C-alpha positions as CSV (number, residue, x, y, z in Angstrom):
1,M,-50.6,-10.8,-0.7
2,A,-53.3,-10.3,1.9
3,R,-55.9,-9.3,-0.7
4,W,-54.9,-12.4,-2.8
5,A,-55.2,-14.7,0.2
6,E,-58.5,-13.2,1.2
7,G,-59.9,-13.5,-2.4
8,L,-58.6,-17.1,-2.8
9,A,-60.2,-18.3,0.5
10,G,-63.1,-15.9,0.3
11,T,-62.9,-15.5,4.1
12,R,-61.2,-13.5,6.7
13,P,-59.1,-13.4,8.8
14,V,-55.7,-13.2,7.1
15,R,-52.9,-14.2,9.4
16,V,-49.2,-14.0,8.5
17,E,-46.5,-15.9,10.3
18,T,-42.8,-15.1,9.9
19,S,-39.6,-16.7,11.1
20,G,-36.6,-14.5,11.7
21,I,-35.8,-10.8,11.8
22,R,-35.9,-10.2,8.1
23,T,-39.4,-11.5,7.3
24,Q,-40.6,-10.0,10.6
25,M,-39.8,-6.5,9.4
26,V,-41.3,-7.1,5.9
27,A,-44.6,-8.2,7.5
28,L,-44.6,-5.3,10.0
29,A,-43.9,-2.8,7.2
30,A,-46.7,-4.3,5.1
31,A,-49.1,-4.2,8.0
32,A,-48.1,-0.6,8.8
33,L,-48.5,0.5,5.1
34,E,-52.0,-0.8,4.9
35,P,-53.5,-1.1,8.4
36,G,-56.3,-3.6,8.6
37,A,-55.3,-5.6,5.5
38,L,-53.9,-8.3,7.8
39,D,-55.8,-9.4,10.9
40,E,-52.7,-10.8,12.7
41,V,-48.9,-10.9,12.3
42,V,-47.1,-13.5,14.4
43,S,-43.3,-13.3,14.2
44,H,-41.2,-16.2,15.5
45,Q,-37.5,-15.7,16.4
46,A,-38.3,-12.0,16.4
47,M,-36.5,-9.0,17.7
48,T,-38.1,-6.4,20.0
49,S,-36.0,-3.6,18.5
50,L,-33.7,-2.9,15.6
51,R,-31.2,-2.2,18.3
52,H,-30.6,-5.9,18.2
53,L,-28.6,-5.4,15.0
54,L,-26.1,-3.3,16.9
55,D,-26.1,-5.1,20.2
56,E,-25.5,-8.5,18.6
57,R,-23.2,-7.1,15.9
58,V,-25.3,-8.6,13.1
59,Q,-23.2,-8.5,9.9
60,F,-24.6,-6.4,7.0
61,R,-24.6,-9.4,4.6
62,V,-26.9,-11.3,6.9
63,A,-29.8,-8.8,6.7
64,P,-28.8,-5.9,4.4
65,E,-32.3,-4.5,4.1
66,L,-32.4,-3.8,7.8
67,F,-29.4,-1.5,7.6
68,C,-31.4,1.3,5.9
69,L,-30.3,4.8,7.0
70,D,-32.5,6.1,9.8
71,L,-34.8,3.0,9.9
72,Y,-33.9,2.4,13.5
73,K,-34.4,6.1,14.3
74,E,-37.7,6.5,12.7
75,F,-39.4,3.1,12.3
76,D,-38.3,0.8,15.1
77,V,-40.4,-2.3,15.8
78,D,-42.6,-0.6,18.3
79,R,-43.5,2.2,15.9
80,L,-44.3,-0.1,13.1
81,T,-46.4,-2.2,15.4
82,A,-48.4,1.0,16.4
83,L,-48.8,2.0,12.8
84,A,-50.2,-1.4,12.0
85,E,-53.2,-1.1,14.3
86,P,-55.8,-2.6,14.3
87,T,-53.6,-5.6,13.1
88,A,-52.7,-7.8,16.1
89,V,-48.9,-8.2,16.2
90,H,-47.2,-10.8,18.3
91,H,-43.5,-11.4,18.7
92,E,-42.5,-14.8,19.9
93,G,-39.1,-16.0,20.9
94,G,-38.0,-12.4,21.1
95,R,-34.5,-11.2,20.8
96,P,-33.6,-8.1,22.7
């Protein structure tokens, strides 16, 4: 998506904005898989940790892709953010 947007506009930077915990994690995973492809990820109504799923008793059907075995243990929000460097990652309206 980042390469398409960059090619379409012919310019950088590529900024992705998300709303909610599901798209937040998709954007973070994408940025972590290819660091530098995105210049900035801004997540609105974001969570600071996957622990939010347990603390708030989020039901499986609300965000099934976030209930992957060992995702919380190995790739919490802070780790994906670190892997995404040099992409700037901002979490707004954070949920614990």
